[in-house]
C-alpha positions as CSV (number, residue, x, y, z in Angstrom):
1,M,23.9,-4.2,20.8
2,K,21.2,-6.7,21.8
3,N,18.5,-4.1,21.0
4,L,20.1,-3.3,17.7
5,K,20.3,-6.9,16.7
6,L,16.6,-7.4,17.6
7,L,15.6,-4.3,15.6
8,L,17.6,-5.4,12.5
9,E,16.2,-8.9,12.7
10,T,12.7,-7.6,12.9
11,L,13.3,-5.3,9.9
12,E,14.9,-8.0,7.8
13,A,11.9,-10.3,8.4
14,V,9.4,-7.9,6.9
15,L,11.5,-6.6,3.9
16,P,10.7,-7.6,0.4
17,A,13.0,-10.3,-0.9
18,H,14.7,-8.0,-3.4
19,Q,15.6,-5.4,-0.7
20,T,18.5,-5.3,1.7
21,I,18.5,-3.7,5.1
22,N,21.1,-1.2,3.8
23,Q,18.8,-0.2,0.9
24,A,15.8,0.1,3.3
25,L,17.6,2.5,5.5
26,M,18.8,4.6,2.6
27,K,15.3,4.8,1.2
28,V,13.3,5.5,4.4
29,L,15.9,7.6,6.3
30,K,17.1,9.5,3.3
31,I,20.8,8.7,4.1
32,N,23.7,7.5,2.0
33,K,25.2,4.1,1.9
34,D,28.0,4.8,4.4
35,A,25.5,6.3,6.9
36,A,23.3,3.3,6.6
37,S,26.2,0.9,7.1
38,R,27.3,2.8,10.3
39,R,23.8,2.3,11.8
40,I,23.8,-1.4,10.9
41,N,27.2,-2.1,12.5
42,G,26.4,0.0,15.6
43,K,28.9,2.8,15.1
44,T,26.0,5.4,14.7
45,P,23.0,4.9,17.0
46,F,19.5,5.0,15.5
47,T,17.5,8.0,16.7
48,Y,14.0,7.6,18.1
49,D,12.6,9.4,15.0
50,E,14.5,7.1,12.7
51,V,13.0,4.0,14.4
52,C,9.5,5.5,14.2
53,A,10.0,6.1,10.5
54,L,11.0,2.5,9.9
55,S,8.1,1.3,12.0
56,K,5.7,3.4,9.8
57,A,7.3,2.3,6.5
58,Y,7.6,-1.4,7.2
59,G,5.5,-2.2,10.3
60,V,8.6,-2.7,12.4
61,N,7.9,-3.4,16.1
62,L,9.3,-0.6,18.1
63,L,9.8,-2.6,21.2
64,P,13.4,-3.6,20.5
65,A,14.3,0.1,20.3
66,Q,13.3,0.6,23.9
67,S,16.1,1.1,26.4
68,S,15.8,0.5,30.1
69,R,19.0,2.5,30.5
70,F,17.2,5.6,29.4
71,S,13.7,4.5,30.8
72,N,12.1,4.8,27.4
73,V,8.8,3.0,27.0
74,V,7.0,2.7,23.6
75,F,3.3,2.2,23.7
76,G,1.1,0.9,20.9
77,Y,-2.6,1.6,20.4
78,T,-5.4,1.2,17.9
79,P,-6.8,4.5,16.8
80,F,-10.4,5.0,15.9
81,K,-11.2,4.9,12.2
82,S,-12.5,8.4,12.0
83,K,-12.9,11.6,13.9
84,A,-16.1,10.3,15.4
85,V,-15.9,7.6,18.1
86,D,-16.0,4.3,16.3
87,S,-17.4,2.1,19.1
88,K,-17.8,-1.0,16.9
89,H,-14.1,-0.9,16.0
90,F,-13.3,-0.4,19.7
91,F,-15.2,-3.5,20.8
92,Q,-13.6,-5.5,17.9
93,T,-10.2,-4.4,19.3
94,I,-11.0,-5.3,22.9
95,S,-12.4,-8.7,21.8
96,G,-9.3,-9.3,19.8
97,L,-7.0,-8.4,22.7
98,L,-8.8,-10.7,25.1
99,H,-8.8,-13.5,22.5
100,K,-5.0,-13.0,22.2
101,I,-4.6,-13.4,25.9
102,N,-6.7,-16.5,25.8
103,G,-4.4,-18.0,23.2
104,H,-1.7,-18.6,25.8
105,S,-1.3,-21.6,28.2
106,H,-0.5,-19.4,31.2
107,K,-2.6,-16.3,31.4
108,Q,-3.5,-13.9,34.2
109,L,-5.2,-10.5,34.2
110,Y,-4.6,-8.0,37.0
111,H,-6.7,-4.9,37.4
112,V,-6.6,-2.2,40.0
113,A,-9.9,-0.6,39.6
114,P,-10.9,2.8,41.0
115,E,-13.9,2.5,38.7
116,V,-15.8,-0.5,37.4
117,P,-13.6,-2.3,34.8
118,V,-15.1,-1.7,31.4
119,Y,-15.6,-5.4,30.5
120,H,-18.1,-5.9,33.2
121,Y,-20.5,-3.6,31.3
122,Y,-20.2,-5.8,28.2
123,N,-22.8,-8.3,29.5
124,Y,-25.5,-5.7,30.0
125,P,-26.9,-4.0,26.8
126,V,-28.8,-1.1,28.5
127,L,-26.0,-0.3,30.9
128,L,-23.4,-0.5,28.1
129,N,-25.5,1.8,26.0
130,F,-25.6,4.3,28.8
131,K,-21.8,4.2,29.2
132,L,-21.4,4.8,25.4
133,F,-23.9,7.7,25.6
134,Y,-22.0,9.3,28.6
135,W,-18.6,8.8,27.1
136,G,-19.7,10.0,23.7
137,K,-21.6,13.1,24.8
138,Y,-19.5,14.4,27.8
139,L,-16.0,13.0,27.4
140,L,-15.5,12.5,23.6
141,N,-17.7,15.3,22.3
142,D,-19.2,13.1,19.6
143,E,-21.8,15.0,17.5
144,Y,-24.1,12.0,17.3
145,Y,-24.5,11.9,21.1
146,I,-24.4,15.6,21.7
147,R,-27.6,16.1,19.7
148,R,-29.5,13.4,21.6
149,I,-30.9,12.4,24.9
150,F,-30.6,8.9,26.2
151,K,-33.9,7.5,24.9
152,E,-33.0,8.6,21.4
153,V,-29.8,6.4,21.3
154,K,-30.9,2.9,20.4
155,I,-29.0,-0.2,21.4
156,D,-26.8,-1.3,18.5
157,A,-27.1,-5.1,18.0
158,E,-23.6,-5.2,16.4
159,I,-22.0,-3.5,19.3
160,T,-23.8,-5.7,21.7
161,A,-22.7,-8.8,19.9
162,H,-19.0,-7.7,20.0
163,A,-19.4,-6.8,23.6
164,K,-20.8,-10.2,24.5
165,K,-18.0,-12.0,22.8
166,A,-15.5,-9.8,24.6
167,Y,-17.2,-10.6,27.9
168,Q,-17.0,-14.3,27.2
169,Q,-13.3,-14.0,26.4
170,Y,-12.8,-12.0,29.7
171,C,-14.6,-14.8,31.6
172,M,-12.0,-17.3,30.3
173,I,-9.0,-15.4,31.8
174,P,-8.1,-16.0,35.4
175,S,-8.2,-12.6,37.1
176,V,-7.1,-10.6,40.1
177,E,-9.3,-7.5,40.5
178,I,-8.8,-4.9,43.3
179,W,-11.7,-2.5,43.9
180,T,-11.9,0.5,46.2
181,P,-14.8,1.5,48.5
182,Q,-16.0,3.9,45.9
183,T,-15.5,1.9,42.7
184,I,-19.3,1.4,42.1
185,Q,-19.9,5.1,42.9
186,T,-18.3,6.1,39.6
187,V,-21.2,4.8,37.4
188,L,-23.8,6.0,39.9
189,T,-22.3,9.5,39.7
190,Q,-22.5,9.4,35.9
191,I,-26.1,8.3,36.0
192,H,-26.9,11.1,38.6
193,F,-25.1,13.6,36.3
194,C,-27.3,12.6,33.4
195,V,-30.4,12.9,35.5
196,E,-29.4,16.5,36.4
197,T,-28.6,17.4,32.8
198,G,-32.0,16.2,31.6
199,D,-30.6,13.3,29.5
200,F,-33.3,11.0,30.9
201,S,-36.9,11.7,29.9
202,G,-38.4,9.6,32.7
203,K,-37.7,7.7,35.8
204,R,-38.2,4.3,34.1
205,E,-35.2,4.9,31.9
206,V,-33.0,5.5,34.9
207,E,-34.5,2.4,36.6
208,Q,-33.6,0.3,33.6
209,V,-30.0,1.3,33.8
210,L,-29.9,0.8,37.6
211,D,-31.5,-2.6,37.2
212,E,-28.5,-3.7,35.1
213,V,-26.0,-2.2,37.5
214,V,-27.7,-4.4,40.2
215,A,-27.5,-7.4,37.8
216,M,-23.9,-6.8,37.1
217,M,-23.0,-6.6,40.8
218,T,-25.1,-9.7,41.6
219,R,-23.1,-11.7,39.0
220,L,-19.9,-10.3,40.3
221,K,-20.8,-11.3,43.8
222,R,-21.4,-14.9,42.6
223,M,-18.1,-14.9,40.8
224,A,-16.4,-14.0,44.1
225,E,-18.4,-16.5,46.1
226,E,-17.6,-19.4,43.7
227,N,-14.1,-18.0,43.0
228,N,-15.0,-18.8,39.4
229,K,-15.8,-16.5,36.5
230,T,-17.6,-19.2,34.6
231,F,-19.9,-20.6,37.4
232,D,-23.0,-20.2,35.2
233,F,-21.6,-21.4,31.8
234,D,-23.1,-24.4,30.2
235,K,-19.8,-26.2,30.1
236,K,-18.4,-26.7,33.6
237,M,-15.1,-24.9,34.0
238,Q,-13.1,-23.3,36.8
239,V,-11.6,-19.9,35.9
240,P,-10.2,-18.4,39.1
241,F,-11.5,-14.9,40.2
242,Q,-9.5,-13.3,43.0
243,F,-11.5,-10.3,44.1
244,Y,-10.0,-7.8,46.6
245,K,-11.2,-4.7,48.3
246,M,-8.8,-1.9,49.2
247,G,-9.4,0.0,52.5
248,V,-8.9,3.4,50.9
249,N,-9.6,5.1,47.6
250,I,-7.0,5.6,44.9
251,N,-7.2,7.2,41.5
252,T,-4.7,5.0,39.6
253,T,-6.0,2.4,37.2
254,S,-3.5,-0.3,36.4
255,I,-4.1,-3.3,34.1
256,L,-1.5,-6.0,33.4
257,A,-1.8,-9.2,31.4
258,E,0.5,-12.2,31.8
259,M,0.8,-14.4,28.7
260,D,3.2,-17.3,29.2
261,Q,6.6,-15.6,29.5
262,Q,5.4,-12.2,28.3
263,K,3.7,-9.4,30.2
264,M,1.7,-6.5,28.8
265,V,0.6,-3.3,30.6
266,L,-2.6,-1.7,29.4
267,Q,-2.9,2.0,30.1
268,P,-6.4,3.5,29.7
269,F,-6.8,6.9,27.9
270,N,-9.5,8.9,26.1
271,S,-12.0,7.2,28.5
272,I,-12.6,4.1,26.4
273,N,-9.4,3.4,24.6
274,F,-6.0,2.1,25.8
275,M,-2.3,2.0,25.0
276,N,-0.2,-1.1,25.6
277,T,3.4,-2.0,26.0
278,T,5.4,-5.2,26.7
279,Q,8.6,-3.3,27.8
280,Q,9.9,-5.7,30.4
281,D,11.2,-3.3,33.1
282,F,8.0,-1.2,32.9
283,C,5.8,-4.3,33.2
284,E,7.8,-5.8,36.1
285,E,7.5,-2.5,38.0
286,N,3.8,-2.4,37.4
287,L,3.4,-6.0,38.6
288,R,5.3,-5.3,41.8
289,W,3.1,-2.2,42.4
290,I,-0.1,-4.3,41.9
291,Q,1.1,-7.1,44.1
292,N,2.0,-4.5,46.8
293,I,-1.6,-3.2,46.6
294,Q,-2.9,-6.7,46.6
295,S,-1.0,-7.6,49.8
296,K,-2.6,-4.6,51.6
297,S,-6.1,-5.4,50.4
298,S,-8.8,-7.8,51.8
299,L,-9.5,-10.9,49.8
300,L,-13.3,-11.2,49.2
301,S,-13.5,-14.3,47.0
302,G,-13.6,-17.9,48.1
303,A,-13.5,-18.1,51.9
304,G,-13.6,-14.4,52.7
305,I,-17.3,-14.5,53.5
306,V,-17.5,-11.8,56.2
307,E,-15.6,-9.2,54.3
308,R,-17.4,-10.1,51.1
309,Q,-20.8,-9.6,52.8
310,R,-19.7,-6.3,54.2
311,Y,-18.5,-5.0,50.9
312,F,-21.5,-6.0,48.8
313,S,-23.8,-4.8,51.6
314,M,-22.1,-1.4,51.3
315,V,-22.6,-1.5,47.5
316,N,-26.3,-2.3,47.9
317,K,-26.5,0.6,50.3
318,Q,-25.0,3.0,47.8
319,I,-27.4,1.8,45.1
320,N,-30.4,2.0,47.4
321,E,-29.5,5.5,48.5
322,F,-29.3,6.5,44.9
323,R,-32.8,5.0,44.3
324,D,-34.1,7.0,47.3
325,Q,-32.7,10.2,45.8
326,L,-34.3,9.4,42.5
327,E,-37.8,9.3,44.1
328,K,-37.4,13.0,44.8
329,V,-36.6,14.0,41.2
330,E,-39.2,15.4,38.9
331,F,-38.8,14.6,35.3
């Protein structure tokens, strides 16, 4: 009955002044007055399809229809505007989400990262452009990228601007990030793949992407050393950055945001998009899993100097080994 009350209250709040809930149900669900009344008083349960129809018609939030009893979880997501990948819209969405998190007094971002979290790329235009190229050509089958090699894909100033704003928003959110021994290897593998497929016309192009990978990791190391994401901002602030390393590799990405009393889980899909839910039980279970991983990982930020040096030494070794392999490639 609690979920029913929440659903009806949400629906009532968005209905035109001249329309009753009973009339709305009759119109959208194509049912008679008696059937509508039975749903309102709880004698006949709403079906999932009926709630979805109301959501589509009136913008009703589906979250009240979720039931922990049946382990149902409803995810929301922002689709691209067209069949092609609309990266500008994607960055606007990411920026808006991070801005929303920043609008709360208490905020915390958790990220278990088997590959480099996407917002770290936002600060580096060449590296970001490479990621968009790789995603578009090989994962999303976008015609614009399929017909081109990397040098033909120019950096989009509008995308870069949105990405920079999103990165600044990210830096304002206290974070717990848990990386694996092979997290950095994901982007190196993608670069290597594009070398082999002939997407780079020369070694200098590859070096430019690699240089920004190094710059990204250098800043991340400083964030860990200072335990502060905003250590180089003009305005002096302290935004905690708890950086952990797992001892083994896992394939599960988990992202969770805490915003005052609310939690939100972000589930990546389609390579660069994500779904989200605030279903309480699902979020709590995700948080417990993340905290369990956190308890079994090594803290690299703040005082964890020895483990931090080992980890970033390993990262530098992986990058240098890649550079050595690059010397043997003929373009």
